C-alpha positions in Angstrom: -64.4 -170.4 -188.5 -67.0 -169.6 -185.9 -69.2 -166.6 -185.9 -67.5 -165.1 -182.8 -64.0 -165.2 -184.4 -65.4 -163.8 -187.6 -66.7 -160.7 -185.6 -63.3 -160.4 -183.9 -61.4 -160.4 -187.2 -63.8 -157.8 -188.7 -63.5 -155.6 -185.6 -59.7 -155.9 -185.7 -59.7 -154.9 -189.4 -62.0 -151.9 -188.8 -59.8 -150.8 -185.9 -56.7 -151.2 -188.0 -58.1 -149.2 -190.9 -59.4 -146.5 -188.6 -56.0 -146.2 -186.9 -54.2 -145.9 -190.3 -56.6 -143.2 -191.5 -56.1 -141.2 -188.3 -52.3 -141.5 -188.6 -52.4 -140.5 -192.2 -54.5 -137.4 -191.3 -52.0 -136.5 -188.6 -49.1 -136.9 -190.9 -50.7 -134.5 -193.4 -51.6 -131.9 -190.8 -49.0 -129.1 -190.5 -47.4 -128.8 -187.1 -48.6 -126.0 -184.9 -46.4 -125.6 -181.9 -46.2 -122.8 -179.4 -45.1 -119.7 -181.0 -42.6 -117.6 -179.1 -42.5 -113.8 -179.4 -39.0 -114.2 -180.7 -40.0 -116.8 -183.4 -41.2 -114.2 -185.8 -39.2 -111.0 -185.4 -41.0 -107.7 -186.3 -38.7 -107.0 -189.2 -38.9 -110.6 -190.6 -35.1 -111.3 -190.1 -34.6 -114.7 -188.5 -31.8 -115.4 -186.1 -28.8 -116.9 -187.7 -25.5 -118.2 -186.3 -22.7 -115.6 -186.7 -24.8 -112.5 -186.1 -23.3 -109.8 -183.8 -25.2 -108.5 -180.8 -26.5 -105.4 -182.6 -27.9 -107.5 -185.5 -29.6 -109.9 -183.0 -31.1 -107.0 -181.1 -32.4 -105.4 -184.3 -33.8 -108.7 -185.6 -35.7 -109.4 -182.3 -36.8 -105.8 -181.9 -35.8 -105.8 -178.2 -32.7 -104.7 -176.3 -30.3 -107.4 -175.1 -29.6 -107.6 -171.3 -26.1 -108.7 -170.2 -26.2 -111.8 -168.0 -22.6 -112.9 -167.7 -19.3 -113.6 -169.5 -16.1 -112.0 -170.7 -16.1 -109.5 -173.6 -16.9 -111.3 -176.8 -18.1 -114.5 -175.0 -21.2 -113.1 -173.3 -24.6 -114.5 -172.4 -27.4 -112.1 -173.1 -31.1 -112.2 -172.3 -33.8 -110.8 -174.6 -37.2 -110.4 -173.0 -40.3 -109.4 -174.8 -43.2 -108.5 -172.5 -46.4 -109.9 -173.9 -49.2 -107.5 -173.0 -52.3 -109.0 -171.5 -54.4 -109.0 -168.4 -52.9 -109.3 -165.0 -53.5 -113.0 -165.0 -51.8 -113.6 -168.3 -48.8 -111.3 -168.0 -45.7 -113.1 -169.3 -42.2 -112.2 -170.0 -40.7 -115.0 -172.1 -36.9 -114.8 -172.2 -34.5 -115.8 -174.9 -31.0 -116.5 -173.8 -28.4 -115.7 -176.5 -24.8 -117.1 -176.3 -22.1 -115.2 -178.1 -18.6 -116.6 -178.8 -15.9 -114.3 -180.2 -18.6 -111.6 -180.6 -20.8 -113.8 -182.8 -24.1 -115.6 -182.1 -23.3 -119.2 -181.2 -26.6 -120.4 -179.9 -29.9 -119.5 -178.1 -32.4 -121.1 -175.8 -35.9 -120.0 -174.9 -37.2 -119.8 -171.4 -40.9 -120.0 -172.3 -43.5 -119.7 -169.7 -41.5 -117.8 -167.0 -43.7 -115.3 -165.3 -41.7 -112.4 -163.9 -43.0 -109.2 -162.2 
């Protein structure tokens, strides 16, 4: 084995070990994603399927705004205005779908800037 190939093998081994150490560190680090204002309701009650509109409004701490749908099968929007400077004013919406009067799903609209 030549001196050049020996260096290449050592370099490859060092790179491999470094990569594995970095990946192991990432795997042990807790995930920190973007937190929504609806992610941690003020009263600590999480959203769960089957809640009615009043329970959802209470859990989020904001009123629900009707978007569309027939009675019992509505789509509501919960907006929480995050206070800040004029440049960072945000109103992140959370769309809530109700079926037969019960919460069937929700979807966040993060990052929408509304007046």
